[in-house]
N, C-alpha and C positions, 0 to 999 in steps of 0.2 A: 567490513563487513567479513562475517564467517559464517559458511556452512558444510554442512556433512551429509552427504549422501550415500546409504547405505543399499546393497544390493545384497539381502540374504538367500533370494530365489532369483531364480531366472530369467522368471515373470515381474519380481515386485521391487521396489525399491523405494526406500523410506527416504524422505527428505528433513535435516532442521535447520534452522539458519537463524542471527540476530545478525542485524545492525544498526548501526547507529548513526542518525542523519543530523547533522548541526545545520542550523539556518544558517542563512550566507545574508541575514539581514544584521547591519549594526544595531547595538542598542539604541540610541540615538537617531537610528531612522525606521524603529518599531512600526508598524502602521495600525492602520484601520482594521486589517482582516490579519489577525498577527497567527502563525504558526513556528512554537518555539522552537526547542531542540527536539527530535523526535528519536523513541526507541522500536522496533520491530520487530517480533519473536515470532516464529513461524515454523509451522509444522505440514508435512504431509506425505500422500501416500501415491504411489503411480503402477499401475498395472499395464504390463503388454500384454492384449488379448492376442489368445491364436490364430493364424491366419487364416484370412477366408477368401475364397474366390471369386474375382472380381472379373464380372462381366455385364457388359451396359444394354441393354435391349432395348432401351426405351427410358421414357420418365417415371417408370413404377420400378423398373429395375436400379434405377438410381436411388432413388427413394427407399429401399430395402437394403443396400449399400449404408443408411446411415444409421441403422440397426446393427452395425458391424463396424464398429470405430478401431483400430489399431492399440491406439494406447488411451487409457484414462487416468485422467489426475486430480485427487483431489487434496486440497490445503487449505488452513486456517493461518489466518495472522492475527496478532495482537500488539496494537501499535496503540503506547501514551506519547504524548508530550504533555512538556509543564513550563509555564513560563511566566516573568514577572516583573514586573515592569515598574519602577520605582518611580518617586514624588519628581516631577519635572525630568524625565528621563528623556523624554523622545519629543522629537521636533514633530511629529506626525498624530500623536497617538495622546500625549498629557501634558504639553507645553503650556505655562504662564504664559509667558511672551506674545502679545496679543499681535506682535506685526506680522509673528508666522499666520500664513495668511492661508495656510495649508488647515486642512479639516484636524480638529481636535476635538473627541468628540469627550473624551474623560481630563478636560483641561484642570489641571491640581489635584489631582486623583492618584491615587495609588493603586496599581491594576494584578491581578493575578487569575492563572485560567490552566486547566487541567483538560486535554482533549484524549476522549480513551478511547479507540473502534475496534470493533470484532469484523474481522476480514473472511469471508470464506470462497472460495474459488474451487467451480470445477468446470473441466477442460477435456474433448472427447477432440483426440487426432485422428485424423484419415489418413490416409494415402491413394494418391489420385494415380 
């Protein structure tokens, strides 16, 4: 994993990152819910809000505190994963050996898949 965090202003934080997550499953045991090697690319921004007076005088006062977070973070992640299972490569996925009694939904077939996800995260941090 690689990450970069920049603080151009006292209250502003910029973040970028890259992560490569290889699958831990061997090719011969690639399963029915496959997830190949993943690549994640991320970017984010964080803002530290000005300090706010904290006083708790009941439930309504506590609810008003929720309108004044200490930090606000927004991030975007792009994830991609591509996998390919060759003919008769996996005992759990496309084996033509019918003595393998484990689930074989793609027996004798070649299989390719590509997964793409866009993830948006919004986080508000409060100090009590």
